[in-house]
N, CA, C and O atoms as a printed pandas DataFrame, in Angstrom:
     atom_number atom_name residue_name chain_id  residue_number  x_coord  y_coord  z_coord
0              1         N          UNK        A               1   61.367   86.455   60.122
1              2        CA          UNK        A               1   62.205   87.601   60.402
2              3         C          UNK        A               1   63.501   87.450   59.611
3              4         O          UNK        A               1   64.135   86.395   59.629
4              5         N          UNK        A               2   63.879   88.506   58.926
5              6        CA          UNK        A               2   65.088   88.502   58.112
6              7         C          UNK        A               2   66.014   89.605   58.625
7              8         O          UNK        A               2   65.576   90.736   58.839
8              9         N          UNK        A               3   67.281   89.282   58.821
9             10        CA          UNK        A               3   68.263   90.257   59.285
10            11         C          UNK        A               3   69.147   90.639   58.103
11            12         O          UNK        A               3   69.731   89.777   57.447
12            13         N          UNK        A               4   69.238   91.945   57.840
13            14        CA          UNK        A               4   70.032   92.460   56.726
14            15         C          UNK        A               4   71.146   93.334   57.303
15            16         O          UNK        A               4   70.886   94.247   58.087
16            17         N          UNK        A               5   72.381   93.047   56.911
17            18        CA          UNK        A               5   73.530   93.837   57.349
18            19         C          UNK        A               5   74.096   94.584   56.144
19            20         O          UNK        A               5   74.277   94.009   55.070
20            21         N          UNK        A               6   74.372   95.866   56.336
21            22        CA          UNK        A               6   74.900   96.697   55.256
22            23         C          UNK        A               6   76.054   97.543   55.776
23            24         O          UNK        A               6   76.109   97.881   56.958
24            25         N          UNK        A               7   76.971   97.878   54.883
25            26        CA          UNK        A               7   78.068   98.788   55.212
26            27         C          UNK        A               7   77.908  100.028   54.343
27            28         O          UNK        A               7   77.794   99.934   53.121
28            29         N          UNK        A               8   77.900  101.184   54.984
29            30        CA          UNK        A               8   77.772  102.457   54.286
30            31         C          UNK        A               8   79.030  103.273   54.506
31            32         O          UNK        A               8   79.652  103.200   55.566
32            33         N          UNK        A               9   79.405  104.053   53.498
33            34        CA          UNK        A               9   80.543  104.952   53.608
34            35         C          UNK        A               9   80.037  106.379   53.476
35            36         O          UNK        A               9   79.382  106.727   52.494
36            37         N          UNK        A              10   80.343  107.196   54.466
37            38        CA          UNK        A              10   80.034  108.621   54.419
38            39         C          UNK        A              10   81.340  109.357   54.714
39            40         O          UNK        A              10   81.612  109.724   55.857
40            41         N          UNK        A              11   82.148  109.568   53.665
41            42        CA          UNK        A              11   83.492  110.111   53.882
42            43         C          UNK        A              11   83.473  111.525   54.458
43            44         O          UNK        A              11   82.556  112.309   54.216
44            45         N          UNK        A              12   84.516  111.820   55.228
45            46        CA          UNK        A              12   84.664  113.147   55.815
46            47         C          UNK        A              12   85.135  114.159   54.777
47            48         O          UNK        A              12   84.981  115.365   54.965
48            49         N          UNK        A              13   85.702  113.670   53.693
49            50        CA          UNK        A              13   86.125  114.493   52.559
50            51         C          UNK        A              13   85.338  114.041   51.331
51            52         O          UNK        A              13   84.794  112.936   51.329
52            53         N          UNK        A              14   85.266  114.868   50.288
53            54        CA          UNK        A              14   84.602  114.416   49.054
54            55         C          UNK        A              14   85.320  113.194   48.469
55            56         O          UNK        A              14   86.514  112.991   48.690
56            57         N          UNK        A              15   84.556  112.379   47.709
57            58        CA          UNK        A              15   85.134  111.157   47.136
58            59         C          UNK        A              15   86.334  111.462   46.248
59            60         O          UNK        A              15   87.301  110.701   46.236
60            61         N          UNK        A              16   86.284  112.570   45.503
61            62        CA          UNK        A              16   87.406  112.912   44.620
62            63         C          UNK        A              16   88.679  113.147   45.435
63            64         O          UNK        A              16   89.762  112.717   45.038
64            65         N          UNK        A              17   88.545  113.823   46.565
65            66        CA          UNK        A              17   89.708  114.068   47.424
66            67         C          UNK        A              17   90.217  112.757   48.021
67            68         O          UNK        A              17   91.424  112.553   48.151
68            69         N          UNK        A              18   89.302  111.883   48.376
69            70        CA          UNK        A              18   89.696  110.596   48.953
70            71         C          UNK        A              18   90.460  109.751   47.932
71            72         O          UNK        A              18   91.475  109.140   48.265
72            73         N          UNK        A              19   89.973  109.716   46.690
73            74        CA          UNK        A              19   90.672  108.962   45.640
74            75         C          UNK        A              19   92.023  109.603   45.323
75            76         O          UNK        A              19   92.992  108.900   45.035
76            77         N          UNK        A              20   92.088  110.926   45.375
77            78        CA          UNK        A              20   93.369  111.608   45.142
78            79         C          UNK        A              20   94.376  111.250   46.227
79            80         O          UNK        A              20   95.544  110.994   45.933
80            81         N          UNK        A              21   93.929  111.232   47.475
81            82        CA          UNK        A              21   94.814  110.836   48.572
82            83         C          UNK        A              21   95.274  109.390   48.425
83            84         O          UNK        A              21   96.419  109.065   48.738
84            85         N          UNK        A              22   94.387  108.528   47.952
85            86        CA          UNK        A              22   94.760  107.129   47.736
86            87         C          UNK        A              22   95.829  107.022   46.648
87            88         O          UNK        A              22   96.770  106.238   46.775
88            89         N          UNK        A              23   95.685  107.808   45.583
89            90        CA          UNK        A              23   96.673  107.777   44.501
90            91         C          UNK        A              23   98.026  108.296   44.986
91            92         O          UNK        A              23   99.065  107.716   44.670
92            93         N          UNK        A              24   98.014  109.381   45.750
93            94        CA          UNK        A              24   99.265  109.929   46.287
94            95         C          UNK        A              24   99.914  108.921   47.234
95            96         O          UNK        A              24  101.133  108.750   47.218
96            97         N          UNK        A              25   99.116  108.261   48.048
97            98        CA          UNK        A              25   99.638  107.242   48.969
98            99         C          UNK        A              25  100.299  106.107   48.203
99           100         O          UNK        A              25  101.373  105.633   48.575
100          101         N          UNK        A              26   99.648  105.676   47.132
101          102        CA          UNK        A              26  100.206  104.594   46.322
102          103         C          UNK        A              26  101.539  105.005   45.699
103          104         O          UNK        A              26  102.488  104.221   45.673
104          105         N          UNK        A              27  101.605  106.232   45.199
105          106        CA          UNK        A              27  102.857  106.724   44.613
106          107         C          UNK        A              27  103.959  106.769   45.673
107          108         O          UNK        A              27  105.098  106.391   45.401
108          109         N          UNK        A              28  103.622  107.229   46.878
109          110        CA          UNK        A              28  104.622  107.283   47.951
110          111         C          UNK        A              28  105.121  105.895   48.334
111          112         O          UNK        A              28  106.308  105.716   48.606
112          113         N          UNK        A              29  104.236  104.926   48.357
113          114        CA          UNK        A              29  104.646  103.561   48.690
114          115         C          UNK        A              29  105.550  102.991   47.596
115          116         O          UNK        A              29  106.541  102.327   47.897
116          117         N          UNK        A              30  105.216  103.246   46.337
117          118        CA          UNK        A              30  106.056  102.767   45.228
118          119         C          UNK        A              30  107.439  103.409   45.302
119          120         O          UNK        A              30  108.446  102.740   45.071
120          121         N          UNK        A              31  107.493  104.697   45.620
121          122        CA          UNK        A              31  108.786  105.377   45.760
122          123         C          UNK        A              31  109.587  104.758   46.905
123          124         O          UNK        A              31  110.798  104.572   46.787
124          125         N          UNK        A              32  108.913  104.440   48.009
125          126        CA          UNK        A              32  109.600  103.828   49.154
126          127         C          UNK        A              32  110.143  102.449   48.796
127          128         O          UNK        A              32  111.243  102.088   49.211
128          129         N          UNK        A              33  109.377  101.679   48.027
129          130        CA          UNK        A              33  109.837  100.343   47.619
130          131         C          UNK        A              33  111.040  100.461   46.691
131          132         O          UNK        A              33  112.042   99.770   46.876
132          133         N          UNK        A              34  110.940  101.343   45.687
133          134        CA          UNK        A              34  112.040  101.500   44.727
134          135         C          UNK        A              34  113.284  102.098   45.373
135          136         O          UNK        A              34  114.407  101.820   44.953
136          137         N          UNK        A              35  113.077  102.920   46.395
137          138        CA          UNK        A              35  114.214  103.535   47.088
138          139         C          UNK        A              35  114.874  102.607   48.086
139          140         O          UNK        A              35  115.911  102.940   48.659
140          141         N          UNK        A              36  114.278  101.446   48.296
141          142        CA          UNK        A              36  114.865  100.470   49.198
142          143         C          UNK        A              36  114.671  100.811   50.669
143          144         O          UNK        A              36  115.426  100.338   51.519
144          145         N          UNK        A              37  113.676  101.619   50.975
145          146        CA          UNK        A              37  113.428  101.984   52.369
146          147         C          UNK        A              37  112.833  100.801   53.121
147          148         O          UNK        A              37  111.933  100.118   52.632
148          149         N          UNK        A              38  113.354  100.579   54.314
149          150        CA          UNK        A              38  112.789   99.499   55.120
150          151         C          UNK        A              38  111.506  100.007   55.787
151          152         O          UNK        A              38  111.368  101.197   56.069
152          153         N          UNK        A              39  110.599   99.108   56.025
153          154        CA          UNK        A              39  109.342   99.470   56.677
154          155         C          UNK        A              39  108.314  100.075   55.738
155          156         O          UNK        A              39  107.363  100.714   56.187
156          157         N          UNK        A              40  108.498   99.878   54.432
157          158        CA          UNK        A              40  107.526  100.437   53.489
158          159         C          UNK        A              40  106.153   99.821   53.699
159          160         O          UNK        A              40  105.136  100.481   53.485
160          161         N          UNK        A              41  106.116   98.561   54.118
161          162        CA          UNK        A              41  104.834   97.892   54.326
162          163         C          UNK        A              41  104.114   98.473   55.540
163          164         O          UNK        A              41  102.884   98.514   55.566
164          165         N          UNK        A              42  104.876   98.927   56.559
165          166        CA          UNK        A              42  104.242   99.591   57.702
166          167         C          UNK        A              42  103.635  100.929   57.283
167          168         O          UNK        A              42  102.545  101.294   57.722
168          169         N          UNK        A              43  104.351  101.647   56.435
169          170        CA          UNK        A              43  103.815  102.910   55.915
170          171         C          UNK        A              43  102.558  102.659   55.085
171          172         O          UNK        A              43  101.591  103.419   55.151
172          173         N          UNK        A              44  102.588  101.588   54.307
173          174        CA          UNK        A              44  101.413  101.244   53.501
174          175         C          UNK        A              44  100.205  100.915   54.360
175          176         O          UNK        A              44   99.089  101.348   54.071
176          177         N          UNK        A              45  100.433  100.148   55.417
177          178        CA          UNK        A              45   99.330   99.808   56.327
178          179         C          UNK        A              45   98.806  101.067   57.009
179          180         O          UNK        A              45   97.596  101.247   57.137
180          181         N          UNK        A              46   99.717  101.939   57.449
181          182        CA          UNK        A              46   99.304  103.170   58.125
182          183         C          UNK        A              46   98.484  104.067   57.197
183          184         O          UNK        A              46   97.458  104.612   57.601
184          185         N          UNK        A              47   98.941  104.215   55.957
185          186        CA          UNK        A              47   98.191  105.039   55.005
186          187         C          UNK        A              47   96.841  104.418   54.672
187          188         O          UNK        A              47   95.853  105.135   54.515
188          189         N          UNK        A              48   96.788  103.105   54.564
189          190        CA          UNK        A              48   95.514  102.428   54.293
190          191         C          UNK        A              48   94.529  102.622   55.441
191          192         O          UNK        A              48   93.349  102.892   55.218
192          193         N          UNK        A              49   95.019  102.485   56.666
193          194        CA          UNK        A              49   94.149  102.691   57.828
194          195         C          UNK        A              49   93.666  104.135   57.913
195          196         O          UNK        A              49   92.519  104.391   58.279
196          197         N          UNK        A              50   94.539  105.071   57.575
197          198        CA          UNK        A              50   94.145  106.476   57.573
198          199         C          UNK        A              50   93.058  106.743   56.533
199          200         O          UNK        A              50   92.088  107.449   56.809
200          201         N          UNK        A              51   93.225  106.177   55.342
201          202        CA          UNK        A              51   92.207  106.345   54.297
202          203         C          UNK        A              51   90.884  105.700   54.702
203          204         O          UNK        A              51   89.815  106.249   54.436
204          205         N          UNK        A              52   90.957  104.540   55.342
205          206        CA          UNK        A              52   89.726  103.887   55.813
206          207         C          UNK        A              52   89.025  104.733   56.871
207          208         O          UNK        A              52   87.797  104.816   56.890
208          209         N          UNK        A              53   89.802  105.360   57.751
209          210        CA          UNK        A              53   89.203  106.204   58.784
210          211         C          UNK        A              53   88.523  107.425   58.170
211          212         O          UNK        A              53   87.451  107.832   58.618
212          213         N          UNK        A              54   89.141  108.007   57.149
213          214        CA          UNK        A              54   88.557  109.179   56.491
214          215         C          UNK        A              54   87.315  108.784   55.692
215          216         O          UNK        A              54   86.414  109.603   55.510
216          217         N          UNK        A              55   87.259  107.539   55.214
217          218        CA          UNK        A              55   86.080  107.068   54.472
218          219         C          UNK        A              55   84.867  106.927   55.381
219          220         O          UNK        A              55   83.737  106.892   54.894
220          221         N          UNK        A              56   85.078  106.846   56.687
221          222        CA          UNK        A              56   84.011  106.823   57.688
222          223         C          UNK        A              56   82.988  105.707   57.451
223          224         O          UNK        A              56   81.812  105.990   57.223
224          225         N          UNK        A              57   83.419  104.454   57.501
225          226        CA          UNK        A              57   82.458  103.360   57.300
226          227         C          UNK        A              57   81.557  103.183   58.527
227          228         O          UNK        A              57   81.975  103.420   59.660
228          229         N          UNK        A              58   80.329  102.768   58.279
229          230        CA          UNK        A              58   79.405  102.455   59.374
230          231         C          UNK        A              58   78.553  101.265   58.951
231          232         O          UNK        A              58   78.260  101.076   57.770
232          233         N          UNK        A              59   78.165  100.477   59.932
233          234        CA          UNK        A              59   77.331   99.315   59.639
234          235         C          UNK        A              59   75.901   99.594   60.069
235          236         O          UNK        A              59   75.649  100.349   61.008
236          237         N          UNK        A              60   74.986   98.976   59.368
237          238        CA          UNK        A              60   73.568   99.101   59.686
238          239         C          UNK        A              60   72.977   97.700   59.685
239          240         O          UNK        A              60   73.152   96.939   58.733
240          241         N          UNK        A              61   72.281   97.374   60.751
241          242        CA          UNK        A              61   71.632   96.072   60.869
242          243         C          UNK        A              61   70.131   96.313   60.941
243          244         O          UNK        A              61   69.652   97.046   61.806
244          245         N          UNK        A              62   69.392   95.690   60.027
245          246        CA          UNK        A              62   67.941   95.851   59.972
246          247         C          UNK        A              62   67.271   94.503   60.153
247          248         O          UNK        A              62   67.732   93.488   59.630
248          249         N          UNK        A              63   66.189   94.506   60.895
249          250        CA          UNK        A              63   65.350   93.319   61.008
250          251         C          UNK        A              63   64.084   93.588   60.206
251          252         O          UNK        A              63   63.356   94.542   60.478
252          253         N          UNK        A              64   63.833   92.749   59.229
253          254        CA          UNK        A              64   62.693   92.958   58.334
254          255         C          UNK        A              64   61.729   91.791   58.435
255          256         O          UNK        A              64   62.128   90.630   58.526
256          257         N          UNK        A              65   60.466   92.128   58.416
257          258        CA          UNK        A              65   59.421   91.111   58.370
258          259         C          UNK        A              65   59.195   90.746   56.907
259          260         O          UNK        A              65   59.079   91.629   56.057
260          261         N          UNK        A              66   59.133   89.475   56.617
261          262        CA          UNK        A              66   58.832   89.070   55.249
262          263         C          UNK        A              66   57.343   89.274   54.996
263          264         O          UNK        A              66   56.509   88.995   55.858
264          265         N          UNK        A              67   57.027   89.757   53.817
265          266        CA          UNK        A              67   55.647   90.026   53.445
266          267         C          UNK        A              67   55.073   88.865   52.656
267          268         O          UNK        A              67   55.797   88.116   52.002
268          269         N          UNK        A              68   53.780   88.733   52.730
269          270        CA          UNK        A              68   53.095   87.695   51.976
270          271         C          UNK        A              68   53.186   88.015   50.487
271          272         O          UNK        A              68   53.159   89.181   50.094
272          273         N          UNK        A              69   53.292   86.984   49.668
273          274        CA          UNK        A              69   53.391   87.212   48.231
274          275         C          UNK        A              69   52.057   87.002   47.524
275          276         O          UNK        A              69   52.028   86.752   46.319
276          277         N          UNK        A              70   50.970   87.101   48.251
277          278        CA          UNK        A              70   49.634   86.965   47.665
278          279         C          UNK        A              70   49.164   88.341   47.215
279          280         O          UNK        A              70   49.248   89.311   47.968
280          281         N          UNK        A              71   48.665   88.420   45.973
281          282        CA          UNK        A              71   48.222   89.685   45.404
282          283         C          UNK        A              71   46.748   89.591   45.060
283          284         O          UNK        A              71   46.281   88.572   44.551
284          285         N          UNK        A              72   46.023   90.657   45.342
285          286        CA          UNK        A              72   44.611   90.736   44.994
286          287         C          UNK        A              72   44.504   91.496   43.679
287          288         O          UNK        A              72   44.963   92.634   43.582
288          289         N          UNK        A              73   43.905   90.882   42.672
289          290        CA          UNK        A              73   43.760   91.493   41.362
290          291         C          UNK        A              73   42.302   91.838   41.144
291          292         O          UNK        A              73   41.432   90.974   41.256
292          293         N          UNK        A              74   42.027   93.105   40.830
293          294        CA          UNK        A              74   40.660   93.571   40.607
294          295         C          UNK        A              74   40.527   93.946   39.139
295          296         O          UNK        A              74   41.317   94.736   38.622
296          297         N          UNK        A              75   39.532   93.384   38.471
297          298        CA          UNK        A              75   39.277   93.677   37.067
298          299         C          UNK        A              75   37.916   94.350   36.965
299          300         O          UNK        A              75   36.909   93.814   37.428
300          301         N          UNK        A              76   37.896   95.539   36.350
301          302        CA          UNK        A              76   36.652   96.292   36.184
302          303         C          UNK        A              76   36.024   95.897   34.852
303          304         O          UNK        A              76   36.548   96.236   33.791
304          305         N          UNK        A              77   34.910   95.186   34.905
305          306        CA          UNK        A              77   34.200   94.779   33.697
306          307         C          UNK        A              77   32.839   95.453   33.613
307          308         O          UNK        A              77   31.900   94.890   33.049
308          309         N          UNK        A              78   32.725   96.649   34.169
309          310        CA          UNK        A              78   31.445   97.357   34.141
310          311         C          UNK        A              78   31.202   97.945   32.753
311          312         O          UNK        A              78   32.093   97.947   31.904
312          313         N          UNK        A              79   29.992   98.440   32.534
313          314        CA          UNK        A              79   29.594   98.980   31.231
314          315         C          UNK        A              79   30.402  100.216   30.860
315          316         O          UNK        A              79   30.577  100.502   29.675
316          317         N          UNK        A              80   30.894  100.945   31.837
317          318        CA          UNK        A              80   31.647  102.167   31.543
318          319         C          UNK        A              80   32.981  101.878   30.863
319          320         O          UNK        A              80   33.569  102.781   30.268
320          321         N          UNK        A              81   33.466  100.660   30.936
321          322        CA          UNK        A              81   34.733  100.313   30.305
322          323         C          UNK        A              81   34.605  100.155   28.789
323          324         O          UNK        A              81   35.618  100.082   28.093
324          325         N          UNK        A              82   33.386  100.100   28.273
325          326        CA          UNK        A              82   33.173   99.957   26.837
326          327         C          UNK        A              82   32.939  101.272   26.125
327          328         O          UNK        A              82   32.693  101.260   24.919
328          329         N          UNK        A              83   33.001  102.404   26.804
329          330        CA          UNK        A              83   32.711  103.716   26.227
330          331         C          UNK        A              83   33.926  104.239   25.460
331          332         O          UNK        A              83   35.036  104.283   25.990
332          333         N          UNK        A              84   33.698  104.636   24.203
333          334        CA          UNK        A              84   34.641  105.350   23.340
334          335         C          UNK        A              84   36.049  104.726   23.333
335          336         O          UNK        A              84   36.208  103.606   22.849
336          337         N          UNK        A              85   37.053  105.411   23.847
337          338        CA          UNK        A              85   38.446  104.942   23.755
338          339         C          UNK        A              85   38.896  104.184   24.999
339          340         O          UNK        A              85   40.079  103.870   25.130
340          341         N          UNK        A              86   38.002  103.893   25.887
341          342        CA          UNK        A              86   38.360  103.270   27.162
342          343         C          UNK        A              86   39.038  101.902   27.010
343          344         O          UNK        A              86   39.981  101.624   27.750
344          345         N          UNK        A              87   38.604  101.041   26.093
345          346        CA          UNK        A              87   39.290   99.740   25.976
346          347         C          UNK        A              87   40.784   99.874   25.645
347          348         O          UNK        A              87   41.591   99.057   26.089
348          349         N          UNK        A              88   41.146  100.885   24.879
349          350        CA          UNK        A              88   42.555  101.112   24.556
350          351         C          UNK        A              88   43.345  101.620   25.746
351          352         O          UNK        A              88   44.545  101.366   25.844
352          353         N          UNK        A              89   42.692  102.334   26.652
353          354        CA          UNK        A              89   43.372  102.883   27.819
354          355         C          UNK        A              89   43.662  101.818   28.871
355          356         O          UNK        A              89   44.647  101.925   29.602
356          357         N          UNK        A              90   42.828  100.805   28.955
357          358        CA          UNK        A              90   43.006   99.803   30.003
358          359         C          UNK        A              90   43.791   98.585   29.536
359          360         O          UNK        A              90   44.112   97.711   30.342
360          361         N          UNK        A              91   44.100   98.516   28.257
361          362        CA          UNK        A              91   44.808   97.344   27.728
362          363         C          UNK        A              91   46.261   97.349   28.108
363          364         O          UNK        A              91   46.997   96.433   27.742
């Protein structure tokens, strides 16, 4: 038994809008830092959490059975395989 964990993002807004909001947030944080505003890091954390919430992450846990790696190979060597262009088709 194999357990596989995955994280999927299904944003509430289109990805382009989400990236645009991230860029605007980054610009606002840079302005706050350059302006000497106190608490810029709190604003950064708040904007990051808001963007994460809009990205709508979800986890998926799957239990998978491992399959056998034995393969059955069948080779057709009947007389019909020697007709006309057949050898070129099966090569």
